[in-house]
C-alpha positions in Angstrom: 29.4 -13.6 7.3 31.2 -15.5 4.4 35.0 -15.1 4.5 37.1 -14.6 1.4 39.5 -17.2 0.0 42.8 -16.0 -1.5 42.7 -16.2 -5.3 45.8 -18.4 -5.4 43.9 -21.1 -3.5 40.9 -21.3 -5.8 40.5 -23.8 -8.6 37.8 -22.2 -10.9 38.8 -20.3 -14.1 40.4 -16.9 -13.6 37.5 -14.9 -14.9 35.0 -16.7 -12.6 37.3 -16.3 -9.6 37.8 -12.6 -10.4 34.0 -11.9 -10.8 33.2 -13.7 -7.5 36.0 -12.0 -5.6 35.1 -8.5 -7.0 31.5 -8.9 -6.0 32.2 -10.2 -2.5 35.0 -7.6 -2.0 32.6 -4.9 -3.1 29.8 -6.1 -0.8 31.9 -6.8 2.2 34.3 -3.9 2.0 34.4 -2.1 5.3 32.2 1.0 5.6 28.6 0.0 5.3 28.1 0.9 9.0 26.0 3.9 9.5 26.6 5.7 6.2 23.1 5.2 5.1 20.3 3.6 7.1 19.1 0.2 5.8 22.1 -0.6 3.5 23.3 -3.5 5.6 19.8 -4.9 5.9 19.7 -5.1 2.1 23.1 -6.7 1.9 22.6 -9.3 4.7 20.6 -11.8 2.6 23.2 -11.7 -0.2 26.1 -12.2 2.3 24.2 -15.0 4.1 23.2 -16.9 0.9 26.0 -16.0 -1.5 25.6 -17.5 -4.9 28.5 -17.5 -7.5 27.9 -14.8 -10.1 26.8 -16.6 -13.2 23.9 -16.8 -15.7 21.6 -18.8 -13.4 18.2 -18.2 -11.9 19.6 -18.7 -8.4 22.2 -15.8 -8.8 19.9 -13.6 -10.8 17.0 -13.9 -8.4 19.2 -13.0 -5.4 20.9 -10.2 -7.3 17.6 -8.7 -8.5 16.1 -8.8 -5.0 19.2 -7.2 -3.5 19.1 -4.5 -6.2 15.5 -3.7 -5.6 16.2 -3.4 -1.9 19.1 -1.0 -2.6 17.0 1.1 -5.0 14.5 1.8 -2.2 17.4 3.6 -0.4 18.2 5.9 -3.3 16.8 9.1 -1.6 18.8 8.6 1.6 21.9 7.0 0.3 22.5 8.8 -3.0 26.2 9.9 -3.3 27.4 7.7 -0.5 30.5 6.0 -1.9 30.0 2.5 -0.5 26.3 2.5 -1.6 27.0 3.8 -5.1 29.9 1.3 -5.5 27.9 -1.7 -4.4 24.9 -0.8 -6.5 27.0 -0.1 -9.6 28.8 -3.4 -9.3 25.6 -5.4 -8.7 23.9 -3.8 -11.8 27.0 -4.6 -13.9 26.7 -8.3 -13.0 22.9 -8.3 -13.7 23.5 -6.8 -17.1 26.6 -9.0 -17.8 24.7 -12.2 -17.2 21.4 -10.9 -18.8 19.4 -11.6 -15.7 16.3 -9.9 -17.1 16.0 -12.6 -19.7 16.8 -15.4 -17.4 14.2 -14.4 -14.8 11.6 -13.8 -17.5 12.0 -17.4 -18.6 12.4 -18.9 -15.2 9.5 -20.5 -13.3 10.3 -20.6 -9.5 10.3 -24.0 -7.9 7.6 -24.6 -5.3 10.1 -26.2 -3.0 10.9 -24.9 0.4 13.7 -22.3 0.5 17.1 -23.8 1.5 17.5 -21.7 4.6 14.0 -21.9 6.0 12.9 -25.0 7.7 9.4 -26.5 7.0 8.4 -25.7 10.5 9.2 -22.0 10.1 7.5 -21.8 6.7 4.3 -23.4 8.0 4.3 -21.2 11.1 4.6 -18.1 9.0 2.0 -18.9 6.4 -1.7 -18.4 7.2 -3.5 -21.8 7.4 -6.9 -20.7 8.6 -10.2 -21.0 6.8 -11.8 -17.8 8.0 -13.4 -15.7 5.2 -11.6 -12.4 4.2 -12.9 -9.1 5.4 -12.2 -5.7 3.8 -12.2 -2.1 4.9 -11.5 1.0 2.8 -11.2 4.7 3.3 -11.1 7.3 0.5 -12.2 10.8 -0.5 -14.1 13.2 1.8 -13.6 10.5 3.6 -15.9 7.7 2.8 -15.6 4.5 4.9 -16.4 0.9 4.1 -16.2 -1.2 7.3 -15.4 -4.9 7.7 -19.1 -5.6 8.2 -20.0 -3.9 4.9 -21.4 -0.7 6.3 -20.9 2.5 4.2 -20.7 5.9 5.6 -19.3 9.4 5.1 -17.6 11.0 8.1 -15.8 14.1 9.3 -13.1 12.4 11.5 -10.6 15.3 11.4 -7.2 14.6 13.0 -5.7 11.2 13.8 -7.9 8.1 14.1 -7.2 4.4 14.5 -8.4 2.5 11.4 -7.4 -0.9 12.8 -5.6 -2.2 15.9 -5.1 -6.0 16.3 -2.4 -8.0 18.0 -0.5 -8.3 14.7 -1.3 -5.1 12.7 -2.3 -1.5 13.5 -3.2 1.3 11.0 -3.8 4.9 11.8 -5.0 7.7 9.5 -4.8 11.4 9.8 -7.4 13.6 8.1 -7.1 17.3 7.4 -9.4 20.0 6.3 -9.4 20.3 2.5 -9.3 24.1 2.6 -9.7 27.0 5.0 -13.2 27.8 3.8 -14.3 24.2 3.2 -15.8 21.8 5.7 -14.6 18.7 3.9 -11.7 16.6 5.3 -9.4 14.1 3.5 -6.6 11.7 4.4 -3.1 13.1 4.4 -1.2 10.5 6.4 -1.3 6.7 6.8 0.8 4.9 9.4 1.0 1.1 9.3 2.6 -0.8 12.2 3.4 -4.5 11.6 4.0 -5.9 15.1 6.9 -8.3 15.9 6.1 -12.0 15.5 9.1 -14.1 16.3 10.6 -15.9 13.4 8.0 -14.5 11.1 9.6 -11.0 11.3 10.4 -8.0 13.5 8.4 -4.9 14.0 8.2 -2.6 11.1 6.5 0.8 10.5 5.4 2.3 7.3 4.5 6.0 6.9 2.8 7.6 3.9 2.0 11.3 3.7 0.6 13.9 1.3 4.2 14.6 0.3 5.5 11.1 -0.3 4.6 7.4 -0.7 7.8 5.6 0.2 8.8 2.2 -1.3 10.3 1.1 2.0 9.6 1.0 5.7 10.8 3.9 7.8 14.1 2.0 8.7 14.9 1.7 5.0 14.2 -2.0 4.7 11.5 -3.5 2.4 11.0 -6.9 4.2 11.4 -8.8 7.4 11.2 -12.5 8.3 11.9 -15.4 6.0 14.3 -14.8 3.1 14.7 -12.1 0.5 13.2 -14.5 -2.0 10.3 -15.5 0.3 9.8 -12.7 2.9 7.0 -13.0 5.5 6.4 -9.3 5.7 7.2 -6.9 2.9 6.3 -3.6 1.2 6.1 -3.6 -2.6 5.8 -0.7 -5.0 3.1 -1.2 -7.6 3.4 2.2 -9.2 6.3 4.4 -8.1 5.0 7.2 -5.9 1.4 6.3 -6.4 0.6 2.7 -5.1 2.2 0.4 -2.6 1.2 -2.9 -1.1 2.1 -4.2 2.4 1.6 -7.9 2.9 1.9 -9.9 6.2 1.8 -13.7 5.5 1.2 -15.1 8.9 -2.2 -13.3 9.1 -2.8 -13.2 5.4 -3.2 -9.4 5.5 -2.8 -6.9 2.7 -2.7 -3.1 3.1 -3.0 -1.1 -0.2 -2.1 2.6 0.1 -2.4 5.0 -2.8 -1.4 8.7 -3.2 -3.6 10.7 -5.4 -2.2 14.2 -5.7 -2.5 15.7 -2.2 -4.5 12.9 -0.5 -4.3 9.2 0.3 -6.6 6.2 0.1 -6.2 3.0 2.1 -7.7 -0.5 1.9 -7.0 -3.4 4.3 -7.8 -7.0 3.8 -7.4 -9.8 6.4 -9.3 -12.9 7.6 -12.3 -12.2 9.9 -10.7 -14.3 12.6 -7.8 -11.8 12.8 -9.9 -8.7 13.4 -10.7 -9.3 17.0 -13.0 -7.1 19.1 -10.7 -4.5 20.5 -11.4 -2.2 23.4 -10.8 1.1 21.7 -12.3 2.7 18.7 -11.4 1.2 15.3 -13.0 2.8 12.3 -12.9 -0.4 10.3 -14.6 -2.3 13.0 -17.2 0.0 14.5 -17.4 2.7 11.9 -17.2 6.4 12.6 -18.7 7.6 15.8 -22.2 9.0 15.6 -20.9 12.5 16.3 -18.6 12.3 13.2 -21.1 10.9 10.7 -22.6 13.4 8.4 -26.2 14.0 9.7 -29.2 12.9 7.5 -31.8 15.4 8.7 -33.2 17.6 5.8 -31.6 21.1 6.2 -32.4 24.5 4.8 -29.8 25.3 2.1 -27.4 28.0 3.2 -24.4 27.8 0.9 -23.9 26.8 -2.7 -21.9 23.7 -3.5 -18.4 24.1 -4.8 -19.4 22.5 -8.1 -22.7 22.2 -9.8 -24.3 18.8 -9.7 -24.5 18.5 -13.4 -20.8 19.1 -13.8 -19.9 16.7 -11.0 -22.1 14.0 -12.6 -20.4 14.4 -16.0 -16.9 14.4 -14.5 -17.5 11.3 -12.4 -19.2 9.3 -15.1 -16.1 10.0 -17.3 -14.1 8.0 -14.8 -16.3 4.9 -15.0 -17.3 4.8 -11.3 -20.6 3.3 -10.4 -23.2 2.9 -7.6 -21.6 3.8 -4.2 -18.4 5.1 -5.7 -20.3 7.3 -8.2 -22.4 8.7 -5.4 -19.3 9.4 -3.4 -17.5 11.0 -6.3 -20.4 13.4 -7.0 -20.6 14.3 -3.3 -16.9 15.0 -3.1 -16.8 17.1 -6.2 -19.8 19.1 -5.1 -18.4 19.7 -1.6 -14.8 20.5 -2.6 -14.6 21.3 -6.3 -11.4 19.2 -6.4 -11.4 16.9 -9.5 -8.7 14.6 -8.0 -11.4 13.1 -5.8 -12.9 11.3 -8.8 -9.5 9.6 -9.2 -9.7 8.5 -5.6 -13.2 7.1 -6.2 -11.9 5.1 -9.2 -8.9 3.8 -7.3 -11.0 2.7 -4.3 -13.4 0.9 -6.7 -10.5 -0.9 -8.4 -9.1 -1.9 -5.1 -12.5 -3.4 -4.1 -12.6 -5.4 -7.3 -9.0 -6.7 -6.8 -9.2 -7.5 -3.1 -12.9 -8.3 -2.6 -14.4 -9.4 -5.9 -17.4 -11.1 -4.3 -18.2 -8.0 -2.3 -17.8 -5.8 -5.4 -20.3 -7.9 -7.4 -22.7 -7.6 -4.5 -22.3 -3.8 -4.1 -21.8 -2.6 -7.7 -25.1 -3.7 -9.1 -24.8 -1.7 -12.3 -21.4 -3.3 -13.2 -21.0 -7.0 -13.7 -17.2 -6.8 -14.2 -14.6 -4.0 -14.3 -14.2 -1.5 -15.8 -17.6 -0.1 -15.4 -18.5 1.7 -18.6 -21.1 4.4 -18.4 -22.8 6.4 -21.2 -21.1 9.7 -20.9 -23.3 11.3 -23.5 -26.4 10.8 -21.3 -28.1 14.1 -20.6 -29.5 13.2 -17.2 -28.9 10.6 -14.5 -31.4 9.4 -11.9 -30.5 10.3 -8.4 -30.2 7.3 -6.1 -31.4 7.5 -2.4 -27.8 7.4 -1.2 -26.7 10.4 -3.2 -29.8 12.3 -1.9 -28.8 11.5 1.7 -25.2 12.6 1.0 -26.3 15.9 -0.5 -28.7 16.5 2.3 -25.9 15.8 4.8 -23.6 18.2 2.9 -26.0 21.0 3.1 -26.8 20.4 6.8 -23.2 20.3 7.8 -22.5 23.5 5.9 -25.5 25.1 7.6 -24.2 24.0 11.0 -20.7 25.2 10.5 -21.9 28.5 8.9 -24.1 29.2 11.9 -21.2 28.6 14.3 -19.1 31.3 12.8 
C-alpha cells in the first residue's frame, strides 16, 4: 500500500500535487472494506502501481482498466458512497486528461510489464504447439464435440460440458415449454481453477436472467496485472456476449445470451482436454439415451411451425449447412424465432474461433457472412435435416404415448 506524503514536503507544482493527493486520498480513504464485494480487488492494481495523474499512456491505461473494473460492480455497489466517490473522481481525471484520445493513439509496448518477472510471464503464457479444439452448444440443444461430431440431444438438467485440471464448464438445460419436448440451455457455469502465480480460482455464472460482466466475486481478472491479466472476463456486447480467457492453457469460453436462452463455445489446445473419468459432453458427446433417435416414426403430432415458414425465417438469417438444418429443426419443434438468432451466433463463433473447421463444415459458404437467396421458392432437404425431422417426430410420438 502506498503511503501519502504531506503536501508541504512535495516539490511538484501545486496543481499536480493537489491532483495526485486528491486521487490517492479518494482511493485510499477508509471504508472500502465490505461495503460492496469486489471494490478493493478493483483498486488493488491502482494502489500497487500508482502512476501520477497526467496526460500519459501509463496513467490513462491504468485509470481506464480500473474504471472498467469498477463499472462491472455497478449493480451491487450503486449508491455506496465510497464506490460512487472513487468512480466519480476517476472518471473526472480520465476526462480532464483526455485519456480516450491518448489511448486511441497509443500503441502498447511489447515489453514485459514492470511488476511481472519474465519467469512468471513465460510460465503463464501457453507455449505448446498442440492444435486447437473447439466445442459448442446452442439451440435445442445441438452439440459440436471436440472431435467434430455433431448431434442433437435432450440432456435436460445439469450436465458437465468439460472438466479438465484447469477448467470446468457445466450447462443446465430446461424444457422450452410445458407442452413441448424441446430443451434449451438456461445456465452456464465456468470454473477456472487455481494455478499459482497465474491466478486464483474464479467462477463465472450466466443465466436466463443475466449475463454478468464479472466473476461471481465481482472481479474481472486474476493473475498477472490489470494491464496484462492471465485470466479475465471481457464483455463484448453488454448483456449479450462475454469472453472468458485463460492464458496458461490458451483457452477461450464464449457465452451468449439470446433472449431466454444461452449458447456456449469453448476453444483450447487438444493437449489440454485430457481423457477424464466422468462424462463430458464436449469429449464423448451426449449419451446414447439422450441423443434423438433416428428410426423412422409414424407422425403423431404436428410441428410447432410449418417447414416452409421455418426455412424462410432461417434463410433470412444467413445460416448455412449444419446451422441451417439446426435452425429449421428448432423452429419446427418450438416455434420460437429466437432460435434462429442462436444458430447465427453459433455459426459466427465457429468462424471466429475455428475458421479452418468452419471452412470444412460450411461447404456452401466460403467466407462469412453466408448470403442465401431468400426469394427462392424451394430448398432441397439435406440428409441431416431429414434425420432431425425424423427424430423430432419419433421423440414426440414416444413422449405422447407415455402420457
